[in-house]
MIRO-690648 format. One record per residue (C-alpha): x, y, z; residue in three letters; residue number from 1. Coordinates in Angstrom, 3 decimals, always signed. Example, Ala and Ser with C-alpha at 12.3 -4.5 7.8 and 13.67 -1.06 7.14 Angstrom:
REM MIRO-690648
((+12.300; -4.500; +7.800); "ALA"; 1)
((+13.670; -1.060; +7.140); "SER"; 2)
***
This chain:
REM MIRO-690648
((-37.327; -27.022; -11.925); "MET"; 1)
((-34.151; -25.034; -11.154); "ALA"; 2)
((-31.291; -25.487; -13.590); "ARG"; 3)
((-28.203; -27.072; -12.071); "LYS"; 4)
((-24.933; -25.241; -12.449); "ASN"; 5)
((-22.608; -27.073; -14.786); "LYS"; 6)
((-19.703; -28.698; -12.955); "GLN"; 7)
((-16.490; -26.918; -13.856); "LEU"; 8)
((-13.540; -29.156; -14.763); "PRO"; 9)
((-10.268; -29.894; -13.023); "ILE"; 10)
((-7.375; -29.247; -15.399); "LEU"; 11)
((-4.643; -31.806; -14.809); "GLN"; 12)
((-0.864; -31.670; -15.197); "ASN"; 13)
((-0.778; -28.009; -16.179); "ILE"; 14)
((+2.626; -26.312; -16.378); "THR"; 15)
((+2.676; -22.737; -15.105); "ILE"; 16)
((+4.325; -20.623; -17.796); "GLU"; 17)
((+4.545; -17.036; -16.647); "ASP"; 18)
((+3.421; -14.320; -14.235); "VAL"; 19)
((+0.516; -12.167; -15.416); "ALA"; 20)
((-0.928; -8.836; -14.352); "ASN"; 21)
((-1.686; -8.475; -10.631); "GLU"; 22)
((+0.808; -11.238; -9.871); "GLY"; 23)
((-1.363; -14.127; -11.030); "LYS"; 24)
((+0.203; -17.300; -12.378); "ALA"; 25)
((-0.523; -17.986; -16.039); "LEU"; 26)
((-0.833; -21.111; -18.159); "ALA"; 27)
((-2.497; -22.151; -21.413); "HIS"; 28)
((-4.874; -25.056; -21.976); "VAL"; 29)
((-6.022; -25.750; -25.533); "ASP"; 30)
((-5.115; -22.212; -26.511); "GLY"; 31)
((-7.098; -20.627; -23.670); "ILE"; 32)
((-5.284; -18.686; -20.964); "VAL"; 33)
((-5.753; -19.890; -17.382); "VAL"; 34)
((-5.056; -17.732; -14.323); "PHE"; 35)
((-4.406; -19.039; -10.838); "THR"; 36)
((-2.526; -18.042; -7.689); "GLN"; 37)
((+0.099; -19.394; -5.290); "TYR"; 38)
((+2.022; -21.031; -8.113); "ALA"; 39)
((+5.172; -20.001; -9.970); "VAL"; 40)
((+6.518; -20.604; -13.487); "PRO"; 41)
((+7.715; -24.196; -13.734); "GLY"; 42)
((+5.221; -25.669; -11.247); "ASP"; 43)
((+3.130; -28.557; -12.634); "VAL"; 44)
((-0.306; -28.482; -11.042); "VAL"; 45)
((-3.942; -29.489; -11.167); "ASP"; 46)
((-6.295; -26.517; -11.320); "ILE"; 47)
((-9.930; -26.533; -10.273); "GLN"; 48)
((-11.642; -24.085; -12.636); "VAL"; 49)
((-13.778; -21.541; -10.766); "THR"; 50)
((-14.678; -19.244; -13.672); "LYS"; 51)
((-14.875; -20.084; -17.357); "LYS"; 52)
((-15.265; -17.522; -20.125); "LYS"; 53)
((-14.880; -17.810; -23.880); "SER"; 54)
((-11.291; -16.555; -23.894); "ASN"; 55)
((-9.950; -17.265; -20.409); "TYR"; 56)
((-10.425; -19.287; -17.236); "MET"; 57)
((-9.662; -18.724; -13.571); "GLU"; 58)
((-9.072; -21.399; -10.993); "GLY"; 59)
((-7.289; -22.544; -7.850); "ARG"; 60)
((-4.488; -25.035; -7.489); "VAL"; 61)
((-5.706; -28.263; -5.897); "VAL"; 62)
((-2.592; -30.425; -6.353); "ALA"; 63)
((+1.097; -30.134; -7.190); "PHE"; 64)
((+2.759; -32.788; -9.351); "HIS"; 65)
((+6.164; -31.124; -9.270); "SER"; 66)
((+7.647; -27.874; -8.071); "TYR"; 67)
((+9.584; -25.336; -10.091); "ALA"; 68)
((+13.344; -25.373; -9.609); "GLU"; 69)
((+13.293; -21.719; -8.540); "LYS"; 70)
((+10.379; -22.048; -6.140); "ARG"; 71)
((+11.076; -20.973; -2.525); "CYS"; 72)
((+9.712; -22.321; +0.710); "GLN"; 73)
((+7.280; -19.687; +2.077); "PRO"; 74)
((+8.608; -18.017; +5.225); "PHE"; 75)
((+5.175; -17.234; +6.695); "CYS"; 76)
((+2.938; -19.741; +8.464); "GLN"; 77)
((-0.120; -17.891; +7.127); "HIS"; 78)
((+0.957; -18.094; +3.474); "PHE"; 79)
((-1.887; -18.947; +1.126); "GLY"; 80)
((-4.608; -17.978; +3.594); "THR"; 81)
((-4.142; -14.337; +4.615); "CYS"; 82)
((-3.861; -13.203; +0.988); "GLY"; 83)
((-0.705; -11.145; +1.422); "GLY"; 84)
((+2.892; -11.734; +0.321); "CYS"; 85)
((+1.795; -14.034; -2.514); "LYS"; 86)
((+5.231; -13.922; -4.142); "TRP"; 87)
((+7.237; -15.184; -1.172); "GLN"; 88)
((+7.516; -18.491; -3.055); "ILE"; 89)
((+9.635; -16.680; -5.675); "LEU"; 90)
((+13.292; -15.760; -5.043); "PRO"; 91)
((+13.608; -12.005; -4.669); "TYR"; 92)
((+15.687; -11.597; -7.822); "ASP"; 93)
((+12.872; -13.312; -9.737); "GLU"; 94)
((+10.267; -11.082; -8.101); "GLN"; 95)
((+11.939; -7.893; -9.269); "ILE"; 96)
((+12.554; -9.376; -12.724); "ARG"; 97)
((+8.815; -9.903; -13.144); "TYR"; 98)
((+8.101; -6.430; -11.787); "LYS"; 99)
((+10.436; -4.997; -14.405); "GLN"; 100)
((+8.482; -6.897; -17.074); "LYS"; 101)
((+5.221; -5.609; -15.604); "GLN"; 102)
((+6.351; -1.993; -15.979); "VAL"; 103)
((+7.652; -2.579; -19.504); "GLU"; 104)
((+4.394; -4.278; -20.568); "ALA"; 105)
((+2.186; -1.523; -19.119); "ALA"; 106)
((+4.101; +1.336; -20.701); "LEU"; 107)
((+4.439; -0.448; -24.042); "THR"; 108)
((+0.973; -1.939; -24.503); "HIS"; 109)
((-1.191; +0.547; -22.596); "VAL"; 110)
((+0.693; +3.822; -22.982); "GLY"; 111)
((+1.823; +3.218; -26.557); "LYS"; 112)
((+4.260; +6.113; -26.371); "VAL"; 113)
((+7.855; +6.218; -27.513); "GLN"; 114)
((+10.076; +5.069; -24.658); "LEU"; 115)
((+13.768; +5.249; -23.816); "PRO"; 116)
((+15.504; +2.181; -22.424); "GLU"; 117)
((+13.899; +1.416; -19.067); "ILE"; 118)
((+16.419; +1.440; -16.220); "SER"; 119)
((+16.867; -1.732; -14.130); "PRO"; 120)
((+14.512; -1.813; -11.157); "ILE"; 121)
((+15.853; -0.659; -7.792); "LEU"; 122)
((+15.329; -3.563; -5.403); "GLY"; 123)
((+14.582; -3.128; -1.708); "SER"; 124)
((+17.472; -3.637; +0.693); "ALA"; 125)
((+15.000; -5.124; +3.184); "LYS"; 126)
((+12.642; -7.857; +2.079); "THR"; 127)
((+11.172; -8.583; +5.528); "ILE"; 128)
((+10.337; -6.155; +8.344); "ALA"; 129)
((+10.322; -3.386; +5.759); "TYR"; 130)
((+6.915; -1.837; +6.535); "ARG"; 131)
((+6.503; +1.046; +8.961); "ASN"; 132)
((+2.725; +0.626; +9.252); "LYS"; 133)
((+0.337; -2.301; +9.712); "LEU"; 134)
((-3.378; -2.373; +10.491); "GLU"; 135)
((-5.308; -5.281; +12.007); "PHE"; 136)
((-9.014; -6.005; +12.525); "THR"; 137)
((-10.690; -7.588; +15.556); "PHE"; 138)
((-13.457; -10.072; +14.814); "SER"; 139)
((-15.644; -12.506; +16.760); "ASN"; 140)
((-15.999; -14.597; +13.582); "ARG"; 141)
((-12.429; -15.499; +12.806); "ARG"; 142)
((-11.579; -17.664; +9.813); "TRP"; 143)
((-11.114; -21.327; +10.646); "LEU"; 144)
((-8.300; -23.097; +8.837); "THR"; 145)
((-8.952; -26.540; +7.328); "PRO"; 146)
((-6.743; -28.064; +10.043); "GLY"; 147)
((-8.813; -26.531; +12.819); "GLU"; 148)
((-12.047; -27.776; +11.283); "MET"; 149)
((-10.671; -31.283; +10.711); "ASP"; 150)
((-9.308; -31.581; +14.247); "ASN"; 151)
((-12.236; -29.986; +16.022); "ASN"; 152)
((-14.162; -32.092; +18.507); "ASN"; 153)
((-17.761; -30.960; +18.114); "ASN"; 154)
((-18.206; -31.262; +21.877); "ASP"; 155)
((-15.575; -28.561; +22.405); "THR"; 156)
((-16.617; -25.171; +21.035); "PRO"; 157)
((-13.859; -23.300; +19.227); "LEU"; 158)
((-12.635; -19.918; +20.415); "GLN"; 159)
((-13.860; -17.639; +17.623); "MET"; 160)
((-12.245; -14.302; +18.537); "ASN"; 161)
((-9.268; -13.183; +16.491); "GLY"; 162)
((-7.255; -10.183; +15.395); "VAL"; 163)
((-5.522; -10.073; +12.053); "GLY"; 164)
((-6.139; -9.536; +8.344); "PHE"; 165)
((-9.351; -9.817; +6.347); "HIS"; 166)
((-9.672; -12.947; +4.249); "ILE"; 167)
((-9.673; -11.799; +0.585); "PRO"; 168)
((-13.202; -11.328; -0.684); "GLY"; 169)
((-14.831; -11.835; +2.728); "MET"; 170)
((-15.521; -8.617; +4.606); "PHE"; 171)
((-16.699; -10.348; +7.791); "ASP"; 172)
((-13.967; -12.996; +8.116); "LYS"; 173)
((-10.610; -12.255; +9.705); "VAL"; 174)
((-7.614; -14.567; +9.857); "LEU"; 175)
((-6.141; -14.588; +13.349); "ASP"; 176)
((-2.473; -13.671; +12.861); "ILE"; 177)
((+0.154; -15.113; +15.203); "ASP"; 178)
((+3.179; -13.746; +13.397); "TYR"; 179)
((+3.644; -11.234; +10.587); "CYS"; 180)
((+7.133; -10.671; +9.198); "ALA"; 181)
((+6.321; -7.449; +7.358); "LEU"; 182)
((+7.105; -5.136; +10.291); "GLN"; 183)
((+9.416; -5.121; +13.285); "ASP"; 184)
((+8.447; -7.876; +15.747); "ASP"; 185)
((+6.832; -5.264; +17.988); "ILE"; 186)
((+3.710; -5.616; +15.831); "ASN"; 187)
((+3.430; -9.268; +16.859); "ASN"; 188)
((+4.082; -8.643; +20.532); "ARG"; 189)
((+1.527; -5.830; +20.705); "LEU"; 190)
((-1.178; -7.676; +18.781); "ARG"; 191)
((-0.738; -10.941; +20.631); "ASN"; 192)
((-0.762; -9.225; +24.024); "GLU"; 193)
((-3.918; -7.262; +23.224); "ILE"; 194)
((-5.588; -10.506; +22.155); "ARG"; 195)
((-4.446; -12.305; +25.311); "ARG"; 196)
((-5.584; -9.490; +27.592); "TYR"; 197)
((-8.930; -9.131; +25.800); "ALA"; 198)
((-9.714; -12.833; +26.089); "LEU"; 199)
((-8.689; -12.927; +29.733); "GLU"; 200)
((-10.851; -9.894; +30.583); "HIS"; 201)
((-13.765; -10.911; +28.334); "HIS"; 202)
((-13.601; -7.846; +26.124); "LEU"; 203)
((-15.894; -8.162; +23.115); "GLU"; 204)
((-14.313; -8.464; +19.687); "PHE"; 205)
((-16.156; -6.664; +16.901); "PHE"; 206)
((-18.968; -8.383; +15.016); "ASP"; 207)
((-18.662; -7.032; +11.473); "LEU"; 208)
((-22.117; -8.236; +10.452); "ARG"; 209)
((-24.115; -7.192; +13.517); "ALA"; 210)
((-21.994; -4.058; +14.121); "GLN"; 211)
((-21.569; -4.779; +17.815); "THR"; 212)
((-18.635; -5.235; +20.138); "GLY"; 213)
((-15.833; -3.239; +21.750); "PHE"; 214)
((-12.459; -3.831; +20.060); "LEU"; 215)
((-12.569; -2.861; +16.393); "ARG"; 216)
((-9.149; -2.254; +14.768); "THR"; 217)
((-5.567; -1.402; +15.673); "MET"; 218)
((-2.696; +0.294; +13.844); "MET"; 219)
((+1.023; +0.059; +14.567); "VAL"; 220)
((+3.464; +2.629; +13.152); "ARG"; 221)
((+7.228; +2.562; +13.540); "THR"; 222)
((+10.006; +4.847; +12.316); "THR"; 223)
((+13.683; +4.585; +11.481); "SER"; 224)
((+14.229; +6.849; +14.504); "THR"; 225)
((+12.920; +4.007; +16.737); "HIS"; 226)
((+9.615; +5.606; +17.641); "GLN"; 227)
((+6.391; +3.638; +17.995); "LEU"; 228)
((+2.734; +4.631; +17.648); "MET"; 229)
((-0.174; +2.412; +18.640); "LEU"; 230)
((-3.694; +3.464; +17.683); "LEU"; 231)
((-6.603; +1.369; +18.992); "VAL"; 232)
((-10.075; +1.864; +17.527); "VAL"; 233)
((-13.053; +1.005; +19.744); "PHE"; 234)
((-16.658; +0.636; +18.647); "TYR"; 235)
((-18.205; +1.341; +22.056); "GLN"; 236)
((-17.227; +4.141; +24.422); "ASP"; 237)
((-16.545; +2.059; +27.540); "LEU"; 238)
((-14.230; +4.260; +29.581); "LYS"; 239)
((-13.323; +1.792; +32.342); "LYS"; 240)
((-12.472; -1.088; +30.006); "GLU"; 241)
((-10.662; +1.192; +27.532); "ARG"; 242)
((-8.420; +2.822; +30.128); "GLU"; 243)
((-7.636; -0.491; +31.805); "ALA"; 244)
((-6.452; -1.924; +28.477); "LEU"; 245)
((-4.436; +1.150; +27.497); "LEU"; 246)
((-2.812; +1.386; +30.936); "ASP"; 247)
((-1.858; -2.281; +30.712); "HIS"; 248)
((-0.236; -1.714; +27.322); "LEU"; 249)
((+1.764; +1.245; +28.624); "LEU"; 250)
((+2.992; -0.814; +31.554); "ALA"; 251)
((+3.892; -3.753; +29.308); "THR"; 252)
((+5.474; -1.877; +26.395); "PHE"; 253)
((+7.767; +0.982; +27.444); "PRO"; 254)
((+8.704; +1.302; +23.743); "GLU"; 255)
((+5.424; +3.113; +23.032); "ILE"; 256)
((+6.076; +6.706; +22.012); "THR"; 257)
((+2.485; +7.587; +21.161); "SER"; 258)
((-0.679; +5.813; +22.352); "LEU"; 259)
((-3.930; +7.052; +20.820); "GLN"; 260)
((-7.476; +5.851; +20.373); "TYR"; 261)
((-10.637; +6.469; +18.349); "VAL"; 262)
((-14.281; +5.753; +19.141); "ILE"; 263)
((-15.724; +4.741; +15.770); "ASN"; 264)
((-19.376; +3.709; +15.801); "SER"; 265)
((-19.841; +4.115; +12.029); "LYS"; 266)
((-20.563; +1.240; +9.670); "CYS"; 267)
((-17.084; +1.422; +8.073); "ASN"; 268)
((-13.579; +1.326; +9.498); "ASP"; 269)
((-12.230; +4.576; +8.045); "THR"; 270)
((-11.119; +7.090; +10.660); "ILE"; 271)
((-10.388; +10.062; +8.393); "THR"; 272)
((-13.539; +11.779; +9.683); "ASP"; 273)
((-13.124; +10.644; +13.301); "GLN"; 274)
((-11.553; +12.358; +16.305); "GLU"; 275)
((-8.262; +10.827; +17.387); "VAL"; 276)
((-7.642; +11.092; +21.144); "VAL"; 277)
((-4.103; +11.203; +22.502); "LEU"; 278)
((-3.873; +8.992; +25.593); "TYR"; 279)
((-0.123; +9.070; +26.162); "TYR"; 280)
((+3.023; +10.521; +24.632); "GLY"; 281)
((+3.402; +12.565; +21.467); "THR"; 282)
((+0.673; +13.383; +18.942); "GLU"; 283)
((+2.909; +12.343; +16.050); "ALA"; 284)
((+6.042; +10.405; +15.229); "LEU"; 285)
((+9.131; +11.854; +13.601); "LEU"; 286)
((+10.776; +10.248; +10.576); "GLU"; 287)
((+14.142; +11.453; +9.335); "GLU"; 288)
((+15.622; +11.663; +5.847); "MET"; 289)
((+18.837; +13.485; +4.878); "GLU"; 290)
((+18.670; +15.471; +8.093); "GLY"; 291)
((+15.061; +16.510; +7.466); "LEU"; 292)
((+12.447; +15.522; +10.030); "LYS"; 293)
((+8.911; +14.619; +9.007); "PHE"; 294)
((+5.901; +14.593; +11.319); "LYS"; 295)
((+3.654; +11.542; +10.902); "ILE"; 296)
((+0.211; +11.757; +12.515); "SER"; 297)
((-2.265; +8.841; +12.817); "PRO"; 298)
((-4.139; +9.907; +9.669); "LYS"; 299)
((-1.075; +10.909; +7.646); "SER"; 300)
((+0.044; +9.129; +4.518); "PHE"; 301)
((+3.715; +8.220; +4.507); "TYR"; 302)
((+5.401; +5.684; +2.252); "GLN"; 303)
((+5.251; +2.400; +4.150); "THR"; 304)
((+8.801; +1.333; +3.243); "ASN"; 305)
((+10.859; +4.163; +4.771); "SER"; 306)
((+14.269; +3.119; +3.483); "GLU"; 307)
((+13.051; +2.513; -0.042); "GLN"; 308)
((+11.050; +5.751; +0.034); "ALA"; 309)
((+14.371; +7.556; +0.332); "TYR"; 310)
((+15.593; +5.832; -2.849); "GLU"; 311)
((+12.336; +6.736; -4.610); "LEU"; 312)
((+12.573; +10.397; -3.616); "TYR"; 313)
((+16.181; +10.594; -4.753); "LYS"; 314)
((+15.097; +9.388; -8.189); "VAL"; 315)
((+12.300; +11.979; -8.297); "ALA"; 316)
((+14.720; +14.746; -7.308); "ARG"; 317)
((+17.252; +13.627; -9.899); "LYS"; 318)
((+14.606; +13.581; -12.653); "PHE"; 319)
((+13.416; +17.085; -11.633); "ALA"; 320)
((+16.876; +18.504; -12.518); "GLU"; 321)
((+16.516; +21.475; -10.188); "LEU"; 322)
((+19.006; +24.338; -10.208); "SER"; 323)
((+17.525; +26.497; -7.450); "GLY"; 324)
((+15.539; +28.816; -9.718); "ASN"; 325)
((+12.465; +26.666; -10.412); "GLU"; 326)
((+8.875; +26.889; -9.209); "VAL"; 327)
((+7.877; +23.296; -8.418); "VAL"; 328)
((+4.353; +21.953; -7.946); "TYR"; 329)
((+4.116; +18.770; -5.877); "ASP"; 330)
((+0.742; +17.201; -6.618); "LEU"; 331)
((-0.753; +14.689; -4.152); "TYR"; 332)
((+1.905; +15.842; -1.702); "THR"; 333)
((+0.706; +13.866; +1.339); "GLY"; 334)
((+2.595; +15.192; +4.359); "THR"; 335)
((+4.855; +17.176; +2.053); "GLY"; 336)
((+7.707; +14.697; +2.096); "THR"; 337)
((+8.756; +15.164; -1.536); "ILE"; 338)
((+7.992; +18.902; -1.437); "ALA"; 339)
((+10.273; +19.453; +1.543); "ASN"; 340)
((+12.835; +16.985; +0.216); "PHE"; 341)
((+13.343; +18.990; -3.006); "VAL"; 342)
((+12.813; +22.457; -1.516); "SER"; 343)
((+16.507; +23.100; -0.926); "ARG"; 344)
((+17.094; +22.955; -4.675); "GLU"; 345)
((+14.037; +24.963; -5.773); "ALA"; 346)
((+12.964; +28.593; -5.690); "LYS"; 347)
((+9.468; +27.707; -4.477); "LYS"; 348)
((+7.434; +24.536; -3.957); "VAL"; 349)
((+3.622; +24.406; -4.009); "VAL"; 350)
((+2.075; +21.246; -2.526); "GLY"; 351)
((-1.538; +20.120; -2.964); "ILE"; 352)
((-3.215; +17.251; -1.107); "GLU"; 353)
((-6.779; +16.053; -0.458); "TYR"; 354)
((-6.403; +15.275; +3.296); "VAL"; 355)
((-6.416; +18.464; +5.441); "PRO"; 356)
((-4.589; +16.797; +8.339); "GLU"; 357)
((-1.780; +15.779; +5.998); "ALA"; 358)
((-1.461; +19.363; +4.754); "ILE"; 359)
((-1.202; +20.608; +8.334); "GLU"; 360)
((+1.602; +18.088; +8.878); "ASP"; 361)
((+3.272; +19.289; +5.676); "ALA"; 362)
((+3.246; +22.882; +6.930); "LYS"; 363)
((+4.622; +21.812; +10.297); "ILE"; 364)
((+7.315; +19.757; +8.565); "ASN"; 365)
((+8.456; +22.849; +6.674); "SER"; 366)
((+8.469; +24.993; +9.809); "GLN"; 367)
((+10.202; +22.310; +11.847); "PHE"; 368)
((+12.993; +22.087; +9.269); "ASN"; 369)
((+13.350; +25.827; +8.769); "GLY"; 370)
((+12.015; +25.650; +5.211); "ILE"; 371)
((+10.330; +28.895; +4.131); "ASN"; 372)
((+9.870; +28.414; +0.383); "ASN"; 373)
((+6.904; +26.000; +0.489); "THR"; 374)
((+3.152; +26.564; +0.312); "GLU"; 375)
((+0.534; +23.874; +0.915); "PHE"; 376)
((-3.146; +23.671; -0.015); "PHE"; 377)
((-5.842; +21.130; +0.890); "ALA"; 378)
((-8.655; +20.012; -1.401); "GLY"; 379)
((-9.635; +17.774; -4.293); "ASP"; 380)
((-6.886; +18.036; -6.902); "MET"; 381)
((-9.238; +18.664; -9.846); "LYS"; 382)
((-10.914; +21.479; -7.889); "ASP"; 383)
((-7.746; +23.113; -6.521); "ILE"; 384)
((-5.400; +22.844; -9.502); "LEU"; 385)
((-6.922; +25.204; -12.044); "THR"; 386)
((-5.589; +27.745; -14.509); "ASP"; 387)
((-6.693; +30.446; -12.068); "LYS"; 388)
((-4.765; +28.797; -9.204); "PHE"; 389)
((-1.614; +28.679; -11.338); "ILE"; 390)
((-1.985; +32.303; -12.353); "ALA"; 391)
((-2.137; +33.217; -8.677); "LYS"; 392)
((+0.627; +31.007; -7.280); "HIS"; 393)
((+3.103; +30.970; -10.143); "GLY"; 394)
((+3.772; +29.142; -13.377); "GLN"; 395)
((+5.416; +25.788; -12.606); "PRO"; 396)
((+8.769; +25.010; -14.177); "ASP"; 397)
((+8.575; +21.447; -12.864); "VAL"; 398)
((+5.591; +19.369; -11.737); "ILE"; 399)
((+6.083; +16.319; -9.541); "ILE"; 400)
((+2.965; +14.192; -9.318); "THR"; 401)
((+2.364; +11.102; -7.182); "ASP"; 402)
((-1.341; +10.269; -7.607); "PRO"; 403)
((-3.305; +7.370; -6.087); "PRO"; 404)
((-3.683; +4.075; -7.954); "ARG"; 405)
((-6.472; +5.453; -10.138); "ALA"; 406)
((-4.047; +7.948; -11.670); "GLY"; 407)
((-4.817; +11.577; -12.513); "MET"; 408)
((-8.216; +13.009; -13.403); "HIS"; 409)
((-8.412; +14.260; -16.994); "THR"; 410)
((-9.147; +17.769; -15.691); "ASP"; 411)
((-5.819; +17.693; -13.844); "VAL"; 412)
((-3.992; +16.502; -16.962); "ILE"; 413)
((-5.548; +19.279; -19.017); "ASN"; 414)
((-4.433; +21.921; -16.516); "VAL"; 415)
((-0.904; +20.482; -16.599); "ILE"; 416)
((-0.906; +20.642; -20.397); "LEU"; 417)
((-2.066; +24.254; -20.255); "ASN"; 418)
((+0.624; +25.123; -17.678); "ALA"; 419)
((+3.355; +23.625; -19.897); "ARG"; 420)
((+6.044; +23.024; -17.250); "PRO"; 421)
((+9.472; +22.213; -18.677); "HIS"; 422)
((+9.528; +18.836; -16.903); "ARG"; 423)
((+7.055; +16.468; -15.270); "ILE"; 424)
((+8.176; +13.797; -12.821); "VAL"; 425)
((+5.421; +11.200; -12.582); "TYR"; 426)
((+5.640; +8.835; -9.595); "VAL"; 427)
((+3.122; +6.007; -9.738); "SER"; 428)
((+2.096; +2.953; -7.735); "CYS"; 429)
((+0.159; +1.643; -10.740); "ASN"; 430)
((+2.053; +1.490; -14.060); "PRO"; 431)
((-1.190; +0.758; -15.949); "VAL"; 432)
((-2.925; +4.015; -15.023); "THR"; 433)
((+0.404; +5.809; -15.323); "GLN"; 434)
((+0.712; +4.519; -18.888); "ALA"; 435)
((-2.798; +5.735; -19.676); "ARG"; 436)
((-1.888; +9.220; -18.395); "ASP"; 437)
((+1.393; +9.227; -20.316); "LEU"; 438)
((-0.539; +8.681; -23.530); "GLU"; 439)
((-2.650; +11.764; -22.753); "LEU"; 440)
((+0.460; +13.814; -21.966); "LEU"; 441)
((+2.179; +12.595; -25.140); "ASP"; 442)
((+0.642; +15.432; -27.173); "VAL"; 443)
((+3.152; +17.801; -25.576); "ALA"; 444)
((+5.702; +15.700; -23.670); "TYR"; 445)
((+8.210; +12.987; -24.468); "ARG"; 446)
((+9.346; +10.322; -22.006); "VAL"; 447)
((+13.061; +10.778; -21.306); "ASP"; 448)
((+13.655; +8.349; -18.435); "ALA"; 449)
((+11.915; +5.478; -16.652); "VAL"; 450)
((+12.989; +4.063; -13.277); "GLN"; 451)
((+11.010; +1.270; -11.545); "PRO"; 452)
((+11.428; +1.011; -7.760); "VAL"; 453)
((+10.340; -1.945; -5.641); "ASP"; 454)
((+8.636; -0.736; -2.470); "MET"; 455)
((+6.748; -3.925; -1.592); "PHE"; 456)
((+8.741; -7.180; -1.688); "PRO"; 457)
((+6.746; -10.423; -1.966); "HIS"; 458)
((+3.844; -8.649; -3.703); "THR"; 459)
((+3.206; -7.774; -7.352); "HIS"; 460)
((+3.049; -4.048; -6.542); "HIS"; 461)
((+5.715; -1.807; -8.019); "VAL"; 462)
((+6.397; +1.942; -8.076); "GLU"; 463)
((+7.572; +3.600; -11.251); "ASN"; 464)
((+9.097; +7.039; -11.841); "VAL"; 465)
((+8.949; +8.656; -15.271); "VAL"; 466)
((+10.628; +11.870; -16.418); "LYS"; 467)
((+8.776; +13.790; -19.139); "LEU"; 468)
((+10.206; +16.752; -21.005); "THR"; 469)
((+8.286; +19.370; -22.977); "LEU"; 470)
((+8.712; +18.706; -26.683); "ARG"; 471)
((+10.723; +21.124; -28.862); "ASN"; 472)
((+12.940; +22.189; -25.958); "GLU"; 473)
***
């Protein structure tokens, strides 16, 4: 006879005490830590336990007895379902206070290196409509909200097509999004019109399980220069239906600067290895910063909060302390934004990036801005950045590094230690892996300055910039 799973308890009248790693709410019950979500310190709740270990539990809030004094009303109708913007129930000043604590905890407990006083976090001037890029998925198996299921008359079949965000932990379920406040309202008007047109013309939404359908994903990019890119990804190559849709969008949205599409019949949604076809307008958008123009192609990485990216880059440039005579290496350079941004104050800048298309954009950005002291190379960082590469392209006086969330490979760190630049400016989107790398660099470098920067309001994510100086200098 099969063993029945033991029923997990409901913890009653639990006071949320703090915010933990990854933005989870934290409480203690009988000395055991309990993690949950969509609650803030001061809330008194009932928690249905979903996972129970010897030293911690996880659960979901099933009832509120009282709300914290500082709790905010969520501004988004999709709050609690789409999985994004989990901190919108916290006032913004509280959000950045917890992010500051997150950075301090990571560097202190993980890095275990000697630290200066950490500077107060730089908050984002915009807390809504701050993103310049959003991506949405089409699905013929949209997520049904409890209200829809409760009010559904079984005799009336529900419309199951939707376009929006994946439900956390469910690859084949997509929440149909009516309104998202993270980007200019053009994202809502475009998405809602594509949905309306597709339903009216019986275009098939993608089936993520069966791998069938026509409409797959869409991406909207905007710039501070008021340009707009729409990229639509189709699963099937249906020329008549595709062109009819794209022509309709051009007629409806004169704001479109660049309209492009991809035919992606692979099993996954990534388009890095796919051909992007220009249907109308320019191949790339132009972003501007301090008079410099930056080309942004469909596959290019660019910081998604343009205004706050400028603040971040100013911190990196300040920490680099350039006089005009330095050789600078910009690791994980993306489209060369930081490399070009600091080039005016450097003798030479060498940028390295994994994505070839981004490197081509970086080169074009330098040419477009009349910058002739940059060099860019494409490839895996641990394969490109070697002692031999440095011997060929020049000993770095300063290294600026902005790695992905996983941090730097140990091979890369070892090459940096061998190169012995005078200063390292480490930009990170993950203070935990940054702290781990700082501990490895501690054998030769001391931390002289730390500056957190908030790029993503209403989330637990935080950027952090650290200045390291070679010891005995």
